[in-house]
Backbone as JSON, one array per atom type, in Angstrom:
{
  "sequence": "XXXXXXXXXXXXXXXXXXXXXXXXXXXXXXXXXXXXXXXXXXXXXXXXXXXXXXXXXXXXXXXXXXXXXXXXXXXXXXXXXXXXXXXXXXXXXXXXXXXXXXXXXXXXXXXXXXXXXXXXXXXXXXXXXXXXXXXXXXXXXXXXXXXXXXXXXXXXXXXXXXXXXXXXXXXXXXXXXXXXXXXXXXXXXXXXXXXXXXXXXXXXXXXXXXXXXXXXXXXXXXXXXXXXXXXXXXXXX",
  "N": [[0.84, -1.2, 0.0], [0.45, 2.25, -0.75], [0.93, 5.49, 0.48], [0.28, 9.0, 0.66], [0.31, 12.39, 1.73], [0.86, 14.45, 0.15], [-0.78, 14.87, -2.2], [-1.14, 16.53, -4.41], [1.36, 16.71, -5.67], [1.71, 14.17, -6.76], [-0.47, 14.18, -8.5], [0.26, 16.28, -10.25], [2.44, 15.09, -11.49], [1.18, 13.11, -13.02], [-0.34, 14.77, -14.65], [1.56, 15.83, -16.31], [2.46, 13.62, -17.75], [0.15, 12.35, -18.88], [-0.98, 13.79, -21.21], [0.7, 12.93, -23.19], [1.37, 10.19, -22.99], [-1.02, 7.92, -22.72], [-1.74, 5.3, -22.02], [0.1, 2.86, -20.33], [2.67, 0.6, -19.14], [3.26, 0.43, -15.72], [5.8, 0.39, -13.4], [6.13, -0.84, -10.26], [8.46, -0.67, -8.02], [10.84, -1.67, -5.47], [12.26, 0.63, -4.96], [10.61, 2.67, -5.75], [8.14, 4.26, -7.93], [8.09, 3.73, -11.41], [8.19, 4.71, -14.82], [8.73, 3.94, -18.15], [8.18, 4.82, -21.33], [6.94, 4.91, -24.71], [5.2, 7.03, -26.95], [2.23, 6.42, -29.0], [2.72, 7.26, -31.61], [5.4, 7.01, -31.8], [7.09, 9.16, -31.37], [7.87, 10.46, -29.05], [9.67, 9.72, -26.07], [9.3, 8.85, -22.7], [10.76, 9.06, -19.52], [10.16, 8.39, -16.35], [10.29, 8.88, -12.82], [9.34, 8.3, -9.47], [10.41, 8.47, -6.42], [10.61, 6.19, -3.63], [11.05, 7.53, -1.21], [9.57, 9.82, -1.48], [7.02, 9.35, -0.66], [4.68, 9.05, 2.08], [4.24, 6.56, 3.12], [5.29, 3.45, 1.9], [4.76, 0.45, 1.01], [4.99, -2.38, -0.63], [4.64, -5.27, -2.81], [6.97, -5.76, -5.27], [5.98, -5.12, -8.61], [4.39, -5.05, -11.89], [2.04, -3.27, -13.78], [-0.38, -2.69, -16.37], [-1.69, 0.47, -16.95], [-4.2, 2.94, -17.39], [-3.2, 6.04, -17.7], [-4.4, 8.51, -18.06], [-7.03, 8.14, -17.1], [-6.45, 7.51, -14.45], [-5.3, 9.92, -13.62], [-7.55, 11.6, -13.83], [-9.19, 10.58, -11.83], [-7.64, 11.02, -9.5], [-7.53, 13.74, -9.62], [-9.86, 14.53, -8.47], [-9.4, 14.94, -5.85], [-9.55, 16.77, -2.78], [-7.91, 19.68, -1.4], [-6.42, 18.98, 0.98], [-6.54, 16.26, 1.06], [-5.61, 12.87, 1.75], [-3.85, 10.55, -0.23], [-4.29, 7.2, -1.1], [-2.98, 4.32, -2.46], [-3.65, 1.07, -3.47], [-2.49, -1.95, -4.51], [-4.27, -4.24, -6.08], [-5.04, -7.64, -7.19], [-6.43, -7.51, -9.71], [-7.07, -4.89, -10.15], [-6.44, -1.38, -9.47], [-6.79, 0.07, -6.39], [-7.96, 3.18, -5.38], [-7.92, 5.61, -2.99], [-9.25, 8.51, -1.56], [-8.77, 10.41, 1.17], [-10.23, 12.54, 3.46], [-12.22, 15.16, 4.64], [-14.36, 13.79, 3.73], [-14.5, 10.38, 2.58], [-13.46, 8.85, -0.34], [-13.62, 6.18, -2.66], [-12.12, 4.76, -5.42], [-11.85, 2.38, -8.1], [-9.56, 1.2, -10.47], [-9.42, -0.68, -13.28], [-6.82, -2.86, -14.37], [-5.0, -2.85, -17.48], [-4.26, -4.89, -20.29], [-1.19, -4.87, -21.51], [1.46, -5.25, -23.84], [4.73, -6.16, -22.8], [7.37, -4.13, -23.23], [10.82, -3.82, -23.76], [12.45, -0.99, -23.14], [15.05, 0.85, -24.2], [17.02, 3.47, -23.12], [18.24, 6.16, -25.06], [21.72, 6.63, -25.79], [23.4, 9.45, -26.13], [25.69, 11.78, -27.37], [25.55, 15.01, -26.84], [25.55, 18.12, -28.66], [24.98, 20.64, -27.73], [23.92, 22.27, -24.74], [21.77, 23.65, -22.23], [20.2, 25.61, -19.62], [16.92, 26.6, -18.66], [14.18, 28.54, -17.47], [10.95, 27.15, -17.04], [8.72, 28.8, -17.43], [9.65, 30.85, -19.12], [10.28, 29.42, -21.46], [7.72, 28.51, -22.11], [6.48, 30.94, -22.83], [7.92, 31.58, -25.12], [7.15, 29.46, -26.74], [4.45, 30.1, -27.02], [4.72, 32.39, -28.59], [5.79, 31.27, -30.95], [3.65, 29.69, -31.68], [1.94, 31.44, -32.87], [2.64, 31.6, -35.52], [3.49, 29.13, -36.64], [3.66, 25.47, -36.79], [5.78, 23.95, -36.2], [9.08, 24.06, -34.75], [12.34, 25.49, -34.78], [15.38, 24.82, -33.34], [18.41, 26.41, -32.9], [21.95, 26.75, -33.14], [24.16, 29.35, -33.32], [27.25, 30.56, -33.55], [27.78, 30.1, -30.78], [25.43, 31.09, -29.74], [22.13, 30.55, -28.65], [19.27, 30.11, -30.5], [15.84, 30.41, -31.34], [13.69, 29.63, -33.93], [10.92, 30.02, -36.2], [8.85, 29.24, -38.98], [6.11, 29.89, -41.1], [2.93, 29.88, -42.89], [1.69, 32.03, -41.79], [3.67, 33.77, -41.13], [6.89, 34.58, -39.68], [9.25, 34.01, -37.01], [11.91, 34.95, -34.84], [13.88, 34.27, -32.13], [16.31, 35.24, -29.88], [17.74, 33.47, -27.42], [19.76, 32.86, -25.41], [23.3, 33.18, -24.69], [25.6, 30.61, -25.04], [28.06, 28.92, -23.03], [29.82, 27.28, -24.39], [29.57, 25.76, -27.51], [29.78, 22.95, -29.65], [29.59, 23.24, -32.39], [28.04, 25.02, -35.17], [24.61, 24.5, -35.79], [21.31, 23.16, -36.66], [18.06, 22.07, -35.55], [14.87, 20.57, -35.89], [11.59, 20.49, -34.4], [8.4, 19.15, -33.3], [5.89, 21.43, -32.5], [3.52, 21.01, -31.05], [4.06, 18.82, -29.4], [6.05, 19.92, -27.78], [4.54, 21.85, -26.47], [2.83, 20.2, -24.97], [4.7, 18.92, -23.33], [5.56, 20.99, -21.66], [3.33, 22.28, -20.51], [2.17, 21.54, -18.03], [4.1, 22.07, -16.21], [5.41, 23.92, -13.51], [6.02, 27.44, -13.66], [8.4, 28.44, -12.51], [10.16, 26.37, -12.47], [13.27, 24.91, -13.3], [14.49, 23.87, -16.39], [16.52, 21.41, -17.91], [18.02, 21.31, -20.99], [19.03, 19.58, -23.87], [20.43, 19.26, -27.11], [21.04, 18.06, -30.45], [22.07, 17.9, -33.88], [19.92, 15.99, -35.88], [19.08, 14.3, -33.76], [17.28, 13.13, -30.84], [15.52, 15.62, -28.96], [16.4, 16.48, -25.7], [14.85, 16.82, -22.64], [14.87, 17.63, -19.29], [13.7, 17.56, -16.0], [13.09, 18.22, -12.51], [10.49, 17.76, -10.19], [10.57, 17.77, -7.46], [12.98, 16.72, -5.0], [12.53, 14.04, -5.21], [11.09, 13.38, -7.46], [11.35, 12.93, -10.87], [11.43, 13.71, -14.34], [12.19, 12.79, -17.61], [12.34, 13.66, -21.01], [12.47, 12.54, -24.37], [12.42, 13.82, -27.4], [11.72, 13.2, -30.73], [13.55, 14.42, -33.54], [12.76, 16.39, -36.51], [12.7, 16.37, -40.13], [14.55, 18.92, -41.62]],
  "CA": [[0.0, 0.0, 0.0], [1.2, 3.5, -0.89], [0.18, 6.6, 1.06], [0.92, 10.31, 0.66], [-0.52, 13.57, 1.95], [1.2, 15.4, -0.92], [-1.53, 14.37, -3.36], [-0.98, 17.44, -5.54], [2.6, 16.39, -6.37], [1.44, 12.98, -7.57], [-1.38, 14.59, -9.56], [1.03, 17.05, -11.23], [3.23, 14.13, -12.25], [0.29, 12.49, -14.0], [-0.76, 15.8, -15.59], [2.65, 15.99, -17.28], [2.59, 12.41, -18.57], [-1.09, 11.93, -19.53], [-1.21, 14.29, -22.57], [1.65, 12.32, -24.12], [1.27, 8.73, -22.88], [-2.27, 7.68, -21.99], [-1.73, 3.93, -21.49], [1.48, 2.39, -20.22], [3.02, -0.25, -18.02], [3.83, 1.15, -14.58], [6.59, -0.53, -12.58], [6.19, -0.54, -8.83], [9.67, -1.33, -7.53], [11.17, -1.38, -4.06], [12.81, 1.98, -4.88], [9.6, 3.66, -6.09], [7.32, 4.05, -9.11], [8.86, 4.06, -12.6], [7.56, 4.56, -16.13], [9.48, 4.21, -19.39], [7.16, 4.57, -22.35], [6.96, 5.65, -25.98], [3.83, 7.29, -27.39], [1.79, 5.57, -30.11], [3.32, 7.72, -32.86], [6.84, 6.76, -31.72], [7.78, 10.45, -31.49], [8.44, 10.88, -27.77], [9.94, 8.73, -25.04], [9.25, 9.43, -21.36], [11.41, 8.31, -18.44], [9.6, 9.0, -15.14], [10.55, 8.18, -11.55], [8.83, 8.88, -8.22], [11.13, 7.63, -5.47], [9.94, 5.73, -2.42], [11.19, 8.55, -0.16], [8.61, 10.88, -1.7], [5.72, 8.96, -0.09], [4.64, 8.91, 3.53], [4.33, 5.12, 3.37], [5.45, 2.74, 0.63], [4.95, -0.97, 1.35], [4.38, -3.13, -1.73], [5.38, -6.32, -3.48], [7.32, -5.25, -6.6], [5.13, -5.66, -9.66], [4.16, -4.16, -13.02], [0.67, -3.34, -14.27], [-0.8, -1.75, -17.4], [-2.61, 1.43, -16.35], [-4.59, 4.11, -18.17], [-2.71, 7.18, -16.92], [-5.38, 9.6, -18.16], [-8.13, 7.85, -16.17], [-5.9, 7.63, -13.1], [-5.18, 11.36, -13.34], [-8.88, 12.16, -13.64], [-9.68, 10.15, -10.5], [-6.88, 11.7, -8.45], [-7.86, 15.16, -9.71], [-11.04, 14.78, -7.65], [-8.95, 15.13, -4.47], [-9.55, 18.09, -2.18], [-6.55, 20.18, -1.16], [-5.71, 18.31, 2.07], [-6.83, 14.82, 1.05], [-4.53, 11.88, 1.68], [-4.0, 9.6, -1.31], [-3.88, 5.84, -0.79], [-3.0, 3.4, -3.6], [-3.53, -0.32, -3.04], [-2.36, -2.78, -5.71], [-5.03, -5.47, -6.02], [-4.68, -8.53, -8.3], [-7.05, -7.17, -10.98], [-7.31, -3.46, -10.3], [-5.79, -0.47, -8.54], [-7.69, 0.78, -5.49], [-7.55, 4.58, -5.16], [-8.72, 6.18, -1.91], [-8.99, 9.91, -1.2], [-9.24, 10.55, 2.55], [-10.26, 13.89, 4.01], [-13.49, 15.35, 5.33], [-15.1, 12.62, 3.29], [-13.61, 9.36, 2.01], [-13.93, 8.34, -1.62], [-12.88, 5.03, -3.15], [-12.24, 4.42, -6.84], [-10.94, 1.32, -8.53], [-9.18, 1.33, -11.88], [-8.98, -1.98, -13.79], [-5.58, -2.92, -15.14], [-5.16, -3.16, -18.9], [-3.25, -5.85, -20.76], [-0.27, -4.27, -22.47], [2.67, -6.03, -24.05], [5.89, -5.62, -22.09], [8.45, -3.75, -24.14], [12.07, -3.39, -23.16], [12.78, 0.3, -23.73], [16.41, 1.27, -23.88], [17.2, 4.91, -23.26], [19.33, 6.45, -26.01], [22.98, 7.23, -25.32], [23.7, 10.45, -27.14], [26.62, 12.85, -27.03], [24.88, 16.21, -27.36], [26.43, 19.22, -29.08], [24.65, 21.88, -27.01], [23.05, 22.11, -23.58], [21.53, 24.89, -21.5], [19.11, 25.56, -18.65], [15.98, 27.69, -18.87], [12.96, 28.44, -16.68], [9.82, 26.65, -17.82], [7.85, 29.92, -17.79], [10.21, 31.54, -20.29], [10.1, 28.55, -22.63], [6.29, 28.53, -22.45], [6.19, 32.18, -23.53], [8.5, 31.46, -26.46], [6.28, 28.54, -27.46], [3.24, 30.87, -27.38], [5.1, 33.24, -29.73], [5.93, 30.41, -32.13], [2.32, 29.18, -32.03], [1.26, 32.45, -33.69], [3.04, 31.54, -36.93], [3.93, 27.84, -37.17], [3.38, 24.25, -36.05], [7.07, 23.36, -35.88], [10.03, 25.04, -34.23], [13.74, 25.16, -35.07], [16.4, 25.2, -32.37], [19.6, 26.69, -33.71], [23.16, 27.3, -32.53], [24.94, 30.2, -34.21], [28.37, 31.21, -32.84], [27.54, 29.92, -29.34], [24.15, 31.69, -29.35], [20.97, 29.68, -28.83], [18.22, 30.84, -31.2], [14.64, 29.66, -31.69], [13.07, 30.2, -35.12], [9.76, 29.32, -36.74], [8.38, 29.79, -40.25], [4.84, 29.33, -41.52], [2.15, 30.73, -43.79], [1.29, 33.24, -41.07], [4.82, 34.62, -40.88], [8.08, 33.95, -39.1], [9.7, 34.59, -35.75], [13.27, 34.58, -34.44], [14.12, 34.67, -30.74], [17.64, 34.94, -29.33], [17.43, 33.08, -26.05], [20.9, 33.08, -24.54], [24.63, 32.81, -25.19], [26.11, 29.43, -24.35], [29.49, 28.99, -22.71], [30.55, 26.66, -25.49], [28.88, 24.77, -28.32], [30.82, 22.33, -30.48], [29.48, 23.65, -33.8], [26.76, 25.63, -35.56], [23.7, 23.5, -36.36], [19.89, 23.39, -36.44], [17.24, 20.87, -35.4], [13.45, 20.95, -35.91], [10.75, 19.65, -33.55], [6.96, 19.4, -33.29], [5.49, 22.4, -31.49], [2.46, 20.47, -30.2], [4.68, 17.99, -28.37], [6.71, 20.82, -26.84], [3.49, 22.44, -25.63], [2.37, 19.19, -24.01], [5.78, 18.69, -22.37], [5.77, 22.11, -20.72], [2.14, 22.99, -20.02], [1.85, 21.22, -16.63], [5.26, 22.37, -15.38], [5.38, 25.24, -12.87], [6.84, 28.39, -14.4], [9.71, 28.7, -11.91], [10.99, 25.16, -12.53], [14.36, 25.0, -14.27], [14.61, 22.74, -17.3], [17.79, 21.16, -18.59], [17.73, 20.95, -22.38], [20.18, 19.23, -24.7], [20.03, 18.88, -28.46], [22.05, 17.89, -31.49], [21.52, 17.71, -35.21], [19.44, 14.62, -36.14], [19.01, 13.53, -32.5], [16.12, 13.55, -30.03], [15.65, 16.7, -27.99], [16.39, 15.98, -24.33], [14.33, 17.77, -21.66], [14.96, 16.97, -17.99], [13.41, 18.44, -14.87], [12.67, 17.58, -11.27], [9.44, 18.46, -9.46], [11.26, 17.97, -6.18], [14.15, 15.85, -4.95], [12.14, 12.64, -5.39], [10.32, 13.18, -8.69], [12.1, 13.39, -12.03], [10.91, 13.31, -15.65], [13.03, 13.06, -18.78], [11.67, 13.49, -22.3], [13.3, 12.46, -25.57], [11.52, 14.16, -28.5], [12.38, 12.97, -32.02], [13.7, 15.58, -34.43], [12.08, 16.31, -37.8], [13.53, 16.78, -41.25], [14.57, 20.37, -41.87]],
  "C": [[0.88, 1.25, 0.0], [0.34, 4.64, -0.36], [0.98, 7.89, 0.94], [-0.11, 11.39, 0.95], [-0.24, 14.63, 0.89], [0.55, 14.92, -2.22], [-1.31, 15.22, -4.59], [0.28, 17.14, -6.34], [2.4, 15.17, -7.27], [0.52, 13.33, -8.74], [-0.63, 15.37, -10.65], [1.91, 16.14, -12.09], [2.39, 13.52, -13.37], [-0.15, 13.5, -15.05], [0.3, 16.05, -16.66], [2.71, 14.81, -18.25], [1.36, 12.17, -19.44], [-1.32, 12.51, -20.93], [-0.34, 13.6, -23.63], [1.53, 10.8, -24.16], [0.02, 8.41, -22.07], [-2.32, 6.28, -21.37], [-0.29, 3.43, -21.46], [1.61, 1.39, -19.09], [3.69, 0.62, -16.95], [4.53, 0.14, -13.69], [6.63, -0.02, -11.14], [7.35, -1.35, -8.25], [9.88, -1.01, -6.06], [11.63, 0.06, -3.91], [11.77, 3.06, -5.18], [8.83, 3.27, -7.35], [8.07, 4.55, -10.34], [8.04, 3.81, -13.86], [8.6, 4.86, -17.21], [8.54, 3.84, -20.52], [7.38, 5.44, -23.57], [5.52, 5.85, -26.42], [3.51, 6.47, -28.64], [2.41, 5.98, -31.44], [4.83, 7.52, -32.9], [7.66, 8.04, -31.85], [8.46, 10.84, -30.19], [8.59, 9.7, -26.82], [9.97, 9.45, -23.69], [9.93, 8.49, -20.37], [11.06, 9.01, -17.12], [9.96, 8.18, -13.91], [9.99, 8.99, -10.39], [9.38, 7.99, -7.11], [10.3, 7.32, -4.22], [9.95, 6.8, -1.33], [10.18, 9.68, -0.29], [7.22, 10.58, -1.15], [5.82, 8.88, 1.42], [4.78, 7.44, 3.94], [4.39, 4.41, 2.02], [5.8, 1.29, 0.94], [4.23, -1.79, 0.29], [5.25, -4.33, -2.08], [5.71, -5.8, -4.88], [6.5, -5.92, -7.7], [5.02, -4.66, -10.79], [2.74, -4.38, -13.53], [0.47, -2.33, -15.4], [-1.88, -0.85, -16.84], [-2.93, 2.53, -17.36], [-4.27, 5.35, -17.34], [-3.72, 8.33, -16.94], [-6.53, 9.37, -17.17], [-7.67, 7.95, -14.72], [-5.78, 9.1, -12.7], [-6.54, 11.98, -13.04], [-9.45, 11.8, -12.27], [-8.97, 10.91, -9.39], [-7.15, 13.21, -8.47], [-9.11, 15.52, -8.91], [-10.66, 15.04, -6.19], [-9.14, 16.58, -4.04], [-8.12, 18.42, -1.74], [-5.78, 19.37, -0.12], [-5.99, 16.81, 2.13], [-5.55, 13.99, 1.05], [-4.87, 10.91, 0.54], [-3.48, 8.24, -0.87], [-4.04, 4.99, -2.05], [-2.76, 1.98, -3.1], [-3.57, -1.21, -4.28], [-3.08, -4.1, -5.5], [-4.66, -6.36, -7.21], [-5.22, -8.09, -9.67], [-7.27, -5.68, -11.19], [-6.52, -2.68, -9.25], [-6.86, 0.21, -7.71], [-7.12, 2.17, -5.21], [-8.48, 5.17, -4.11], [-8.27, 7.61, -1.65], [-9.62, 10.13, 0.17], [-9.12, 11.98, 3.01], [-11.49, 14.06, 4.85], [-14.5, 14.28, 4.95], [-14.1, 11.62, 2.72], [-14.24, 8.83, 0.72], [-13.02, 7.23, -2.11], [-13.19, 4.8, -4.63], [-11.47, 3.12, -7.06], [-10.78, 1.38, -10.04], [-8.69, -0.02, -12.38], [-7.64, -1.87, -14.52], [-5.91, -3.22, -16.6], [-3.99, -4.03, -19.33], [-2.42, -5.2, -21.84], [0.95, -5.15, -22.62], [3.84, -5.35, -23.34], [7.01, -5.38, -23.08], [9.68, -3.33, -23.35], [12.49, -2.1, -23.85], [14.15, 0.73, -23.25], [16.55, 2.77, -24.12], [18.39, 5.19, -24.17], [20.55, 7.04, -25.32], [23.47, 8.17, -26.41], [24.71, 11.44, -26.59], [26.07, 14.13, -27.67], [25.88, 17.33, -27.65], [26.15, 20.53, -28.35], [23.73, 21.56, -25.84], [22.91, 23.46, -22.88], [20.4, 24.65, -20.51], [18.22, 26.79, -18.83], [14.77, 27.46, -17.96], [11.8, 28.01, -17.57], [8.92, 27.79, -18.28], [8.33, 30.66, -19.02], [10.02, 30.71, -21.55], [8.64, 28.51, -23.06], [5.93, 29.79, -23.23], [6.74, 32.15, -24.96], [7.64, 30.55, -27.33], [4.99, 29.24, -27.9], [3.52, 31.79, -28.57], [5.13, 32.43, -31.02], [4.56, 29.95, -32.61], [1.53, 30.17, -32.87], [1.53, 32.26, -35.17], [3.27, 30.14, -37.48], [3.51, 26.68, -36.27], [4.65, 23.45, -35.72], [8.01, 24.46, -35.42], [11.45, 24.55, -34.5], [14.61, 25.7, -33.94], [17.72, 25.32, -33.13], [20.74, 27.19, -32.82], [23.93, 28.08, -33.6], [25.99, 30.93, -33.38], [28.11, 31.26, -31.34], [26.27, 30.61, -28.84], [23.03, 30.7, -29.63], [19.82, 30.51, -29.36], [17.05, 29.9, -31.49], [13.96, 30.38, -32.85], [11.84, 29.38, -35.5], [9.3, 30.04, -38.0], [7.06, 29.12, -40.61], [4.12, 30.28, -42.44], [1.75, 32.04, -43.13], [2.46, 34.17, -40.74], [6.0, 33.86, -40.32], [8.46, 34.69, -37.81], [11.11, 34.09, -35.46], [13.52, 35.14, -33.05], [15.52, 34.27, -30.32], [17.47, 34.7, -27.84], [18.59, 33.37, -25.11], [22.19, 32.72, -25.26], [25.15, 31.65, -24.36], [27.6, 29.6, -24.06], [30.31, 28.4, -23.85], [29.63, 25.67, -26.19], [29.87, 24.24, -29.34], [30.77, 22.78, -31.93], [28.18, 24.42, -33.99], [25.87, 24.55, -36.19], [22.26, 23.87, -36.03], [19.19, 22.05, -36.28], [15.78, 21.32, -35.26], [12.62, 19.95, -35.12], [9.28, 20.06, -33.68], [6.6, 20.36, -32.17], [4.44, 21.81, -30.53], [3.03, 19.59, -29.1], [5.39, 18.86, -27.34], [5.7, 21.49, -25.92], [3.01, 21.46, -24.57], [3.43, 18.88, -22.95], [5.77, 19.75, -21.28], [4.52, 22.6, -20.01], [1.81, 22.7, -18.56], [3.0, 21.55, -15.68], [5.14, 23.77, -14.79], [6.39, 26.17, -13.54], [8.24, 28.58, -13.83], [10.62, 27.48, -11.9], [12.05, 25.32, -13.61], [14.45, 23.71, -15.08], [16.05, 22.63, -17.79], [17.48, 20.65, -19.99], [19.03, 20.68, -23.12], [19.67, 18.89, -26.1], [21.24, 18.82, -29.38], [21.33, 17.78, -32.82], [21.12, 16.24, -35.38], [19.46, 13.74, -34.9], [17.78, 13.98, -31.72], [16.47, 14.72, -29.12], [15.5, 16.11, -26.59], [15.93, 17.09, -23.39], [14.25, 17.05, -20.31], [14.58, 17.98, -16.92], [12.95, 17.62, -13.68], [11.58, 18.42, -10.61], [9.86, 18.72, -8.02], [12.38, 16.95, -6.15], [13.82, 14.39, -5.23], [11.42, 12.35, -6.69], [11.08, 13.78, -9.87], [11.45, 12.87, -13.31], [11.9, 13.73, -16.73], [12.21, 12.79, -20.03], [12.72, 13.41, -23.4], [12.36, 12.64, -26.77], [12.25, 14.04, -29.83], [12.45, 14.26, -32.83], [12.98, 15.31, -35.75], [13.04, 16.73, -38.89], [13.42, 18.28, -41.46], [14.15, 20.67, -43.31]]
}
């Protein structure tokens, strides 16, 4: 059984994952809860971990179940501000209890998903930087005015974001990097970037790495026990 009074942190985790991966195998290990999943279009890979230390109580038999993350998020979103969340892994379903002024019990049937061994890519990136989520969200809003794709570019150690479309074009100089190995460009889907960032608090710092013809790497921690990494496939320029 898993218990936490910090229900909002668990809900925010699901809010970040659900727009991208709705159904996935969830691994309940001795160290915590882990998800490695690729979306149906094979465009984005998510590596999520919620460590045991982040819960008030974490006593389970290690196991893996197929879960609809969107439905789980919707159930947990019914929690009041000070509700305690209790998760109980039953043989055929997940018991979800919200305890507060009233007590509510949901159960979510497991789904049968094939078990895929997902290997995280090992990539030597040519550029990396850190940026506040709020700033990146504003840049994405700018790009959304003119295009559906976005180009990340390195020019003489400067990080630049560009977009071109029928409605116009935009160019944003974001920051100067300490060192980049070369000048290059990489293009990504704007809709996926919007889904990656929309549930992240504005003051959270993102670590971003990218290279030509390589997945975009986005890494951030909600707190010391919750971490999410995204690998977003690049597009042809």
